[in-house]
N, C-alpha and C positions, 0 to 999 in steps of 0.2 A: 192449105192454110193452117199453120201450126200455132196461131196466136193463143188459142184456148189452152194449149198444153204448155206454152212458154211461161206463162205467169198465172198460176192457179188462183191468185188473188186479184187478177186483172178485172177490169170492169167492162171490157169490150172484146170483140173477136169470137164470141161463142155462136153467133147466129149461123154462119155457113156450116160449121160441123153439125149443129143440131138439125138444120134443114136437110143436109145430106143423109143423116141417119133416119129421120122420121118421115121423109117424103119420097115419092116416086120421081118427082121432077119439081124444080123450083127455079125462080129467076126474079129479076127486078127491072123496073123502068124508072128512069129519072124524069120526073114531071117538070113542067114548064117553070114552076116556082122553086125548083131545086129539091123538093121532097122526093123520097123514094116510095114507089108502090111495089110491094113484094107480092108475088103470086106463088102458089104451090099446088101440087096434086097429091092426094093421099089415096093409096090403094084401098079398095073395099074388100072386106073379108068374104 
């Protein structure tokens, strides 16, 4: 997903690259009302 690097002034598309960098695993679920529930795992030091 290159959206973050495509337009440095863009207002969207940064979530997936940030999540890939800062987490061990992440994902999302679409809820019944259309909202997204995002989950993530962070490694302990």
